[in-house]
C-alpha positions in Angstrom: 0.0 0.4 0.1 1.2 3.5 -1.0 0.4 6.4 1.9 0.5 9.9 1.4 0.9 11.5 5.2 0.6 14.8 5.3 2.2 16.8 8.8 4.3 13.9 9.4 7.2 15.9 10.6 4.7 17.1 13.7 4.1 14.7 16.5 1.1 12.3 15.4 1.9 11.9 12.0 5.8 11.3 12.4 4.6 8.5 15.5 2.4 6.9 12.7 4.8 6.8 9.8 7.6 5.0 12.5 4.3 2.6 13.7 3.2 1.9 10.1 6.8 1.4 8.6 7.4 -1.3 11.6 4.6 -3.2 11.7 3.8 -2.9 7.8 6.9 -3.9 5.3 5.3 -3.7 2.2 3.9 -0.3 3.3 5.3 2.6 1.2 4.8 6.7 2.5 5.2 10.0 0.8 5.6 12.3 3.5 4.3 16.0 2.7 5.0 18.9 5.9 5.4 22.0 5.1 7.9 22.1 8.3 6.3 24.8 10.6 7.6 25.6 13.9 6.1 22.2 15.1 7.6 20.4 12.6 10.7 18.5 13.0 13.2 17.0 10.8 14.6 14.4 13.5 11.3 12.8 13.4 12.0 11.3 10.7 15.5 10.3 11.0 16.8 6.8 10.4 14.2 6.2 8.3 14.5 3.5 5.5 14.7 5.7 2.4 13.3 3.1 -0.2 10.1 3.7 2.0 10.2 6.5 2.9 10.1 9.8 0.6 10.0 13.3 2.5 8.7 16.4 0.2 8.9 19.7 1.8 5.7 21.4 0.6 2.4 23.3 1.8 -1.2 21.6 1.2 -3.0 24.0 0.8 -0.6 24.5 -2.9 -2.6 22.1 -5.4 0.4 21.7 -7.5 2.8 20.6 -4.5 -0.1 18.1 -3.9 -0.9 17.3 -7.1 2.7 16.3 -7.9 3.1 14.5 -4.6 -0.1 11.8 -5.4 0.8 11.5 -9.0 3.8 9.2 -7.6 1.2 7.1 -6.8 -0.8 6.9 -3.8 -3.9 4.6 -2.7 -4.5 6.6 0.8 -4.2 9.9 2.4 -3.7 10.5 5.7 -4.1 14.3 6.7 -2.4 15.3 9.9 -1.7 18.6 8.7 -2.9 20.8 10.6 -2.2 24.6 12.6 -3.4 22.7 16.4 -2.1 25.2 18.9 -5.7 27.1 20.4 -4.0 30.0 21.8 -1.8 30.5 18.7 -5.3 30.5 17.1 -6.8 32.7 19.0 -4.1 35.3 18.6 -4.3 35.2 14.9 -7.1 33.0 13.4 -5.9 33.6 9.7 -3.2 30.7 9.4 -5.9 28.0 10.8 -8.3 28.8 8.4 -5.6 29.2 5.4 -4.1 26.0 6.5 -7.1 23.5 7.8 -10.1 24.5 5.7 -8.9 25.6 2.2 -5.3 23.2 3.2 -8.5 20.0 3.4 -10.2 21.3 0.6 -6.9 21.4 -2.1 -6.0 17.5 -0.6 -10.1 16.9 -1.4 -10.1 17.8 -4.7 -6.7 16.5 -5.7 -7.7 13.0 -3.9 -10.7 13.3 -6.1 -9.0 14.0 -9.3 -6.8 11.1 -9.1 -9.1 8.5 -7.6 -7.8 7.9 -4.2 -9.4 5.1 -2.4 -9.4 6.7 0.6 -9.0 9.4 2.5 -8.7 9.5 6.2 -9.1 12.9 8.0 -7.6 13.1 11.2 -10.3 15.3 13.8 -10.1 16.4 17.0 -12.8 16.5 20.3 -12.9 19.6 20.4 -15.2 20.0 17.8 -17.8 19.0 19.5 -17.2 21.9 22.0 -17.2 21.9 26.0 -18.9 19.1 27.9 -20.6 19.7 31.9 -19.5 17.4 34.7 -21.6 14.5 33.0 -21.7 12.9 29.6 -19.2 12.3 26.7 -19.3 13.5 23.2 -20.7 10.6 20.2 -20.3 10.7 16.8 -23.6 12.3 15.8 -23.1 14.6 18.9 -23.3 18.1 17.4 -20.7 20.6 16.2 -20.1 23.3 18.6 -16.5 24.9 18.4 -15.4 27.3 20.9 -11.5 28.3 19.4 -11.1 29.5 16.0 -8.6 26.0 15.8 -11.8 24.1 16.7 -14.0 25.8 14.3 -11.7 25.3 11.5 -11.2 21.4 12.4 -15.3 21.3 12.3 -15.1 22.8 9.1 -12.9 20.3 7.4 -14.9 17.6 8.8 -17.9 19.0 7.1 -15.6 19.5 4.0 -15.0 16.1 4.1 -18.4 14.6 4.6 -19.4 17.1 1.6 -17.3 15.5 -0.9 -18.3 11.9 0.5 -21.7 12.9 0.1 -21.8 15.1 -3.2 -18.5 13.2 -5.1 -18.4 9.9 -3.9 -14.9 10.7 -2.5 -14.4 7.7 -0.2 -13.6 9.6 3.2 -13.3 9.0 6.6 -12.8 10.9 9.8 -11.2 10.4 13.1 -11.4 12.9 15.8 -9.0 11.6 18.8 -8.9 13.1 22.5 -5.7 15.0 23.8 -2.6 12.7 22.7 0.7 12.8 24.5 3.9 11.2 24.1 6.9 11.5 22.2 8.1 13.8 19.8 5.1 16.5 20.7 6.1 20.2 20.3 7.0 21.9 23.6 3.9 24.0 23.7 1.3 21.8 24.5 -0.1 21.4 28.2 1.9 17.8 29.0 5.6 18.5 27.3 5.3 22.0 28.8 4.8 21.0 32.3 7.6 18.0 31.6 10.4 20.7 30.4 9.4 23.3 32.7 10.4 21.0 35.5 13.0 19.9 34.1 14.6 23.1 34.3 12.6 24.2 37.9 11.3 26.8 35.8 7.9 27.7 36.2 4.8 25.4 35.1 1.9 27.6 33.9 -1.8 26.4 34.6 -4.7 27.7 33.0 -7.8 29.9 35.7 -7.9 27.1 38.4 -6.7 24.1 36.3 -9.9 22.2 36.9 -10.3 22.1 33.0 -10.7 18.1 31.9 -9.7 16.4 29.2 -9.5 12.6 28.3 -5.9 11.2 27.6 -4.8 8.9 24.9 -1.5 7.9 24.1 -0.3 8.5 21.0 0.7 4.5 20.2 -2.8 4.0 20.7 -3.8 6.5 18.5 -1.5 5.4 15.7 -3.0 1.8 16.1 -6.6 2.9 15.8 -5.6 5.1 12.4 -4.3 1.6 11.1 -7.5 -0.1 11.8 -10.0 2.7 10.3 -7.6 2.1 7.1 -7.9 -1.4 7.3 -11.4 -1.8 7.9 -13.1 1.4 8.0 -16.0 2.2 6.5 -16.8 4.6 4.0 -18.8 8.0 4.9 -18.1 7.1 8.5 -17.0 9.1 11.9 -15.2 7.5 14.6 -13.9 8.9 17.7 -11.0 7.8 19.2 -10.0 8.3 23.3 -7.9 7.2 26.0 -10.7 6.6 28.6 -8.7 8.4 31.2 -10.1 11.8 32.4 -7.7 13.8 34.3 -7.4 17.5 35.4 -5.0 19.6 34.5 -4.5 20.6 38.1 -4.3 16.4 38.3 -2.4 15.6 35.8 0.6 18.6 36.4 1.3 17.6 39.8 1.3 13.7 39.1 4.6 14.9 36.5 6.2 16.8 39.3 5.5 13.9 41.5 7.6 11.7 39.3 10.2 13.9 38.8 10.7 14.5 42.6 10.2 18.5 41.7 7.4 20.3 44.2 4.6 21.2 43.9 5.0 24.8 44.5 6.7 24.8 40.8 3.1 25.1 39.6 1.6 28.9 39.2 -1.9 29.7 37.7 -2.0 32.4 34.7 -4.7 34.4 33.3 -7.6 31.8 31.8 -7.3 31.1 28.1 -10.5 32.8 26.7 -12.9 30.6 26.3 -11.5 27.6 27.4 -13.1 24.1 27.2 -14.5 22.8 30.5 -14.3 18.9 30.2 -13.9 17.1 26.8 -14.7 13.3 26.8 -15.8 11.2 24.0 -16.7 7.6 23.6 -14.9 5.1 21.6 -17.4 2.8 21.4 -17.9 2.3 17.9 -14.6 1.7 16.6 -13.9 -0.4 19.5 -17.5 -2.6 18.4 -16.3 -1.9 14.6 -12.8 -2.4 14.4 -12.0 -3.9 17.1 -9.8 -1.5 18.9 -9.4 -0.4 22.5 -6.6 1.7 24.1 -3.7 -1.0 25.0 -1.2 1.1 27.0 -1.5 1.8 30.8 -2.1 5.4 31.2 0.5 5.4 34.1 3.6 3.5 32.0 2.8 5.7 29.2 3.1 9.2 31.0 6.2 7.6 32.8 7.8 6.9 29.2 6.5 10.0 28.2 8.3 11.9 30.9 12.0 9.7 30.6 11.9 10.1 27.0 11.6 14.1 27.6 14.2 13.6 30.2 16.4 12.1 27.5 16.5 13.7 25.2 17.1 17.6 25.7 19.0 18.1 22.7 15.5 17.2 20.5 13.3 20.2 22.7 15.9 22.9 23.1 14.8 25.3 20.0 18.2 26.8 19.2 19.6 23.3 18.5 16.6 21.8 16.9 13.8 23.6 15.2 14.3 25.4 11.8 14.4 28.8 11.4 
């Protein structure tokens, strides 16, 4: 099988490439990434050149996308996205350009070239915010509350439209918060780890009681593999880790594992429109595709902390990130 992975230099995309090439010796990957601040070429070092082709380019550039697909592609998995909520609040424009226009360019190219499957990797944030009880299901209404989540919801609806109008074989997946190796240190878990390692204050929005459902990235990769192999066209699959924690609880646990005092936590002004709680029901993908989380959360968090502690050269910006 020949895959086009967009955003393959980023966190989830690069973990997925390593996983797939390790599990499927006859699969080949073209990795299209424009190497923004969150894309790191170190993330795909060591991959076999005869099975992994890197192409630097923008998914919103139709010529680049069509050239990449014309090399021979069966399946597109779209990870490429501007994804940091704070950045979307400061400047929504790149999120509209990349997440909406970029997805439309990919969909149109997939239609032109007769792609057999298009996987849109989305987020539970498109559903908005939950109260203290309940979970999001695949048919829950979309109610995004940030420019980021609104751009992802828009992309999801474009995927639906291309399936309904053109019969393009699209599947949308919506995952809960991912964590693991190679995540750019602006997201909550790597921010907490890297600040603690350097004995810097750990910033925590508001009262710290916002709840997230945490999914280890390796489990997410396994879920996407299951969708590629057996997912139904036109469907949506929620992918959750089933491990809900408040941000405060998670920060305290990371500090505990690192032997750092909880006094490092600094409460800062809350994010505008900050969603209070996310949680998804993963029953559909478990029933239909036989997937369920495999990794123990505590062990996965410990291994993630150890990875950052052992890879200072990776997350030190001056040494790693492209200018």
